[in-house]
C-alpha positions, -999 to 999 in steps of 0.1 A, spaced: 758 -402 812 721 -396 816 695 -423 810 688 -415 774 724 -417 765 730 -450 783 701 -467 767 709 -476 731 698 -503 707 714 -538 713 743 -545 688 748 -577 670 778 -599 682 796 -629 670 775 -660 669 789 -696 673 784 -707 637 812 -686 623 810 -650 632 779 -640 613 765 -608 628 728 -603 630 705 -583 651 694 -601 682 671 -576 698 649 -549 683 659 -514 686 632 -506 712 647 -531 738 670 -511 759 688 -519 791 701 -492 814 726 -503 839 744 -479 860 782 -487 865 784 -483 902 781 -517 921 773 -537 888 807 -554 881 803 -582 908 769 -592 896 781 -593 860 810 -616 868 788 -640 887 764 -641 858 792 -649 834 803 -679 855 769 -694 857 759 -690 821 790 -706 805 801 -693 772 790 -659 766 785 -635 739 793 -599 744 762 -582 734 769 -547 743 796 -528 761 801 -493 767 827 -480 789 824 -497 823 792 -513 814 791 -547 795 760 -567 787 768 -604 781 743 -631 773 748 -668 770 740 -684 737 711 -704 750 696 -675 767 703 -655 736 683 -680 715 654 -680 738 655 -643 741 656 -640 703 626 -663 699 607 -644 725 617 -611 711 607 -620 676 573 -633 687 569 -603 709 579 -581 681 553 -597 658 526 -593 685 535 -557 690 535 -550 653 501 -565 649 489 -545 679 505 -514 666 490 -520 632 456 -526 648 459 -495 669 470 -475 638 440 -488 619 417 -480 648 433 -446 651 428 -441 613 392 -452 617 387 -430 647 403 -401 629 381 -407 599 350 -409 621 361 -378 640 366 -360 607 332 -370 595 317 -360 628 335 -327 627 322 -321 592 287 -331 601 288 -308 631 300 -279 610 273 -286 584 247 -288 612 259 -255 626 256 -240 591 221 -254 587 211 -241 622 225 -207 614 206 -206 581 174 -217 598 178 -190 624 185 -164 597 155 -177 577 133 -176 608 144 -141 616 137 -131 580 103 -147 581 95 -130 614 105 -97 601 85 -103 569 54 -113 588 58 -83 611 61 -60 581 32 -75 562 -2 -57 562 -19 -91 566 -26 -105 600 -18 -142 602 -32 -166 628 -36 -203 633 -70 -213 649 -83 -246 660 -118 -260 657 -130 -242 688 -116 -208 676 -87 -209 699 -56 -190 688 -29 -216 684 -3 -194 668 -4 -156 662 17 -132 643 32 -102 661 9 -74 668 -21 -95 657 -40 -87 689 -39 -50 685 -47 -50 648 -75 -75 649 -90 -70 684 -75 -36 696 -60 -53 726 -24 -51 738 -28 -84 757 -15 -117 744 -42 -135 725 -24 -168 722 -46 -195 736 -77 -174 738 -109 -182 719 -127 -159 695 -157 -154 718 -133 -140 744 -122 -113 720 -153 -103 699 -190 -103 707 -207 -137 707 -227 -131 675 -196 -121 656 -176 -149 671 -202 -174 659 -201 -159 624 -163 -162 622 -162 -197 638 -187 -209 611 -162 -201 584 -135 -221 604 -158 -251 604 -167 -247 568 -130 -247 558 -123 -277 579 -153 -296 566 -147 -288 529 -109 -291 530 -107 -260 507 -100 -223 515 -129 -201 524 -128 -164 514 -149 -137 530 -152 -100 538 -165 -89 572 -164 -59 594 -160 -55 631 -154 -28 656 -117 -22 664 -107 5 687 -140 24 683 -141 23 645 -154 -1 620 -127 -20 602 -133 -42 571 -112 -73 566 -107 -95 536 -100 -130 550 -89 -164 537 -94 -194 559 -73 -223 547 -73 -258 564 -38 -268 578 -48 -301 595 -79 -319 606 -83 -295 635 -65 -262 626 -68 -235 600 -46 -207 587 -64 -174 591 -50 -146 569 -68 -113 573 -61 -81 554 -74 -46 564 -94 -34 534 -111 -4 552 -95 21 529 -104 1 498 -140 -2 510 -141 35 516 -128 42 481 -153 18 466 -181 34 486 -170 68 474 -170 56 438 -204 39 443 -217 72 457 -203 92 428 -218 67 403 -253 71 418 -253 107 429 -251 140 411 -218 158 416 -233 193 417 -262 188 441 -254 156 459 -289 143 449 -294 108 435 -288 108 397 -306 91 368 -289 57 375 -300 57 411 -335 69 402 -338 41 376 -329 15 402 -354 29 427 -381 30 400 -374 -6 390 -379 -17 426 -410 4 429 -424 -13 398 -417 -47 412 -435 -38 445 -464 -24 426 -468 -56 406 -468 -77 438 -493 -54 455 -520 -40 432 -531 -16 459 -497 1 461 -490 29 437 -462 54 432 -458 85 411 -430 105 395 -429 142 392 -407 155 363 -395 191 369 -379 215 345 -368 249 355 -384 276 335 -361 300 316 -330 287 333 -310 294 302 -314 331 308 -296 328 341 -267 309 325 -265 333 296 -267 365 317 -248 356 350 -227 327 339 -226 290 346 -212 294 381 -243 314 390 -265 288 373 -249 260 393 -255 279 425 -291 284 416 -295 247 409 -281 238 443 -305 261 460 -334 247 440 -323 212 451 -323 222 487 -358 236 485 -372 206 467 -358 183 493 -374 203 520 -408 205 502 -414 168 497 -427 142 521 -404 121 543 -394 91 523 -398 107 489 -367 109 468 -356 140 449 -332 133 420 -314 154 394 -314 140 359 -291 166 345 -291 202 334 -321 219 350 -342 188 352 -352 172 385 -375 143 395 -394 134 426 -403 98 433 -434 97 455 -437 62 470 -471 49 483 -496 74 469 -534 69 470 -544 88 440 -536 118 418 -547 143 445 -517 132 466 -493 141 438 -511 174 431 -506 185 467 -469 178 466 -467 197 433 -484 227 449 -459 226 478 -431 226 453 -445 257 435 -449 274 468 -414 265 480 -399 280 448 -420 312 449 -396 331 471 -366 348 455 -332 331 455 -300 350 464 -274 341 438 -240 360 435 -255 388 455 -286 392 434 -322 382 439 -335 358 413 -368 342 407 -374 308 391 -403 285 386 -407 249 374 -430 231 350 -440 198 365 -453 167 347 -469 140 369 -471 103 360 -488 77 382 -477 41 381 -498 20 357 -500 -17 348 -486 -10 313 -454 5 327 -428 -22 320 -397 -3 329 -385 28 347 -380 45 313 -418 41 306 -426 60 338 -401 88 331 -413 91 295 -449 97 306 -439 122 332 -417 140 307 -446 142 282 -468 157 309 -440 182 318 -439 194 282 -476 198 282 -473 220 313 -446 241 295 -468 245 264 -497 257 285 -478 286 302 -451 272 324 -450 274 362 -477 248 364 -482 211 366 -500 186 344 -511 150 349 -502 125 323 -530 111 302 -529 83 275 -538 110 249 -504 126 255 -486 94 247 -507 89 216 -498 124 205 -462 117 211 -464 85 190 -480 105 162 -452 131 164 -426 104 162 -443 89 132 -446 123 116 -409 130 122 -400 98 104 -424 105 76 -413 141 73 -377 131 67 -388 110 39 -412 137 26 -382 160 20 -365 133 0 -396 122 -19 -407 157 -28 -440 155 -9 -438 191 2 -458 217 -17 -459 255 -17 -493 273 -14 -496 310 -20 -518 335 -2 -523 368 -20 -517 402 -5 -536 432 -20 -532 469 -19 -560 486 1 -557 516 -21 -561 500 -56 -572 464 -49 -545 450 -70 -525 419 -59 -491 432 -50 -475 401 -35 -480 365 -24 -469 349 8 -454 314 2 -466 288 27 -455 252 29 -479 223 28 -473 186 31 -493 162 10 -488 129 29 -495 98 8 -517 83 35 -528 112 57 -535 136 30 -528 173 35 -510 177 69 -515 210 87 -484 231 91 -492 233 128 -485 196 131 -452 193 112 -435 226 113 -426 224 150 -412 190 144 -391 204 115 -378 231 137 -369 207 165 -351 183 142 -333 209 121 -352 199 89 -365 234 87 -331 245 73 -332 224 41 -370 230 38 -365 268 41 -337 268 15 -359 248 -9 -388 272 -3 -367 303 -11 -355 287 -44 -390 275 -54 -407 308 -45 -381 328 -65 -386 307 -95 -424 310 -92 -424 347 -88 -401 352 -118 -424 329 -138 -454 350 -129 -436 382 -139 -427 368 -173 -462 354 -178 -479 387 -168 -457 416 -179 -487 439 -178 -491 434 -140 -474 465 -126 -456 469 -104 -442 433 -108 -456 408 -83 -433 400 -54 -431 370 -31 -425 368 6 -410 338 25 -409 331 62 -374 326 77 -370 303 107 -347 309 137 -324 281 127 -319 296 92 -313 331 106 -286 320 131 -268 295 109 -243 306 83 -252 302 47 -286 320 45 -272 350 27 -254 328 1 -286 307 -3 -306 338 -11 -280 352 -34 -279 319 -53 -317 317 -55 -320 352 -70 -292 345 -95 -305 311 -107 -341 324 -110 -334 358 -125 -356 375 -99 -347 410 -88 -338 414 -51 -366 439 -44 -392 412 -56 -382 389 -27 -393 397 8 -382 377 39 -405 376 70 -390 373 105 -409 373 138 -400 391 170 -395 357 187 -369 346 161 -350 379 164 -350 379 202 -336 343 203 -302 356 192 -304 393 184 -266 397 180 -264 371 152 -297 382 136 -286 418 132 -256 409 111 -275 385 88 -304 409 83 -280 437 75 -263 416 48 -297 406 33 -307 442 32 -275 451 14 -285 426 -13 -317 446 -19 -340 420 -3 -369 436 17 -374 425 53 -408 423 70 -415 420 107 -442 393 110 -468 390 138 -460 425 151 -475 433 185 -471 398 201 -435 402 213 -420 420 242 -394 443 226 -408 451 192 -400 488 193 -363 482 199 -362 458 170 -379 483 147 -351 507 156 -322 483 154 -330 462 123 -334 472 86 -372 465 85 -392 479 56 -427 466 64 -446 456 95 -473 429 95 -499 433 122 -508 401 139 -542 386 129 -553 385 166 -557 423 167 -569 427 131 -596 400 134 -611 417 164 -607 453 156 -643 457 144 -657 442 176 -632 451 204 -622 487 208 -589 479 224 -578 458 194 -588 487 171 -567 511 192 -537 487 191 -540 485 153 -543 522 149 -512 528 171 -491 503 152 -501 519 119 -492 553 131 -459 541 146 -449 523 113 -457 554 92 -437 575 116 -407 552 110 -414 553 72 -426 517 70 -454 501 52 -481 481 70 -497 448 61 -528 437 81 -531 399 85 -563 380 90 -588 403 73 -621 387 71 -648 413 68 -655 444 47 -658 464 79 -622 456 88 -612 466 52 -629 500 57 -613 505 91 -579 497 78 -583 519 48 -594 547 70 -563 543 91 -540 544 61 -529 508 62 -513 499 28 -519 462 24 -543 435 35 -541 397 37 -567 372 48 -596 349 40 -616 378 27 -592 378 -2 -583 341 -4 -571 311 14 -536 298 5 -539 281 -28 -515 262 -52 -495 282 -77 -518 274 -106 -548 289 -87 -528 319 -75 -520 328 -111 -557 337 -117 -553 367 -94 -528 382 -117 -555 388 -143 -583 396 -119 -598 431 -120 -586 455 -93 -613 448 -67 -615 429 -35 -628 394 -37 -659 386 -17 -654 366 16 -653 328 10 -684 307 16 -665 284 40 -670 290 77 -644 310 96 -620 283 105 -591 305 114 -607 322 144 -604 294 170 -570 284 158 -536 299 166 -519 309 135 -493 283 126 -458 294 123 -452 297 86 -422 291 64 
């Protein structure tokens, strides 16, 4: 038997009080006795203890205890059992507490591991995010020392591969720049609020712009967040350049020039001895280049003109393009008008040589208006306005020249503006009148026709000269409704004369001038057809006068309109013949029935041989083409005799009559067939250019 088998729980035996069996020892008390050599000791023990109780017996092994000893042992065992139970219970509670603490500790450690792992992942994420950001993030202290830096900050901010941690700003950038940046650090720390700024510095041999926010983190450190905005600044600069420069030539544009003029005006007001000037340039006949060679050639010519202008002016002067074919030159710090004249002369000389455009040699010139700064110039527009007025004065005097602004030009412009406003109201109010100048036959002396001429009876100015208001009417487009009204009124008046004087044979006719705007716009043929129908006038009694200049403006459009008018039966006259540059081609191409010789030649034919020869040539040419001739501006009987001798059919001029109202013109219908004596008034027409008539 092994030890485990020989050690068993103590059994209960018979007790002295009557055989009740009860457990004497707990199950954990075990006695192991080996059989060999144990019998003698057991017998001796039985004799010494007296009555015994057999407690346990197994085979050769018997355990016997005396009753007294059994009682003491029972008491001891019970007490010991209680003690052990308490101890076991305490140890179990301790073990439970320890187990609970261990479980909590284990749980806390697991949670801590999870938190640490999350923190490590978040930190890695943040580092990756910072590394991927375009912003550069630093932490600087009050002395400009780098306390913390983002990856690659040194290369991006300072173009260095070295570690910048712990280094000061003045070790990485020039001292002046470091002081500037450090001032923003101190400002943020002192104010306790973020400071935003933009600055540039050299990084790797190029200028880099940064947009930076400096935010206080503590009493001695700031968070420095810098973003590279070089590309944005370049785009902004490109936009700014485009906004202030002409796209075609690269020159400053109107906005830039206005800004420069505003500054120049401010300087001139602070220093009365400092003056500046503006030259306003307009290319002469530039439209011809666009129309003949195309806009691409015109653009190339403008670029070439811009280059020559830039080379011709003084250092410091500014050449600008306002648009189209208009340029300006700002001359800063001029002494007097002579300085501006010399620059204008250099410009004329620079443009005198031919330009090579699309493989062709072209010539161009400019008309220049000059305006010196003056105390009454309140804005840049005032200076440009005066220079523009002077430029138009130069154009009106022959082009390819320069004119200096004078106050009289502005006064004239003011008058023109007032006249324009009044003229618009004059059409509405019926202030326009038609005067008629008779045309007589040189053969019979009879009045054959009248030329209808518009006059303006201004309620305050009185009778306004056509030379003053007709150019305004043409520029504003008012000439179209005025011309339509004249055709209708003249047709009614001619028909009224025919009905009132049936004995006047052939029936009197009327001629009306047609402006370029009427000839090129649709509706003229319908307007004429309507006027004839409403008045009852026959088409051959209406004559329409056109000038060479009007036809040359748009010959293609003119030929179609004139052909339609001729088909109506209306007669067409070429007015002011001899003053244009292509009259012979027009006589051949257009259905012209009568030629009117310009008064410049007729008025001098009796005193200047060349004028007489020109008149004689025109009369011969017209007759060869089967056309009648009207001589305008006849003033003397000598001229009548010369014209009659040359075979000219009709005459018109002050020798016969000035333009008169319709009531006065009616008297010529009943006058005898003779020429009226020259008027007693002085010869007013001679020093004047003949006004363009309607």
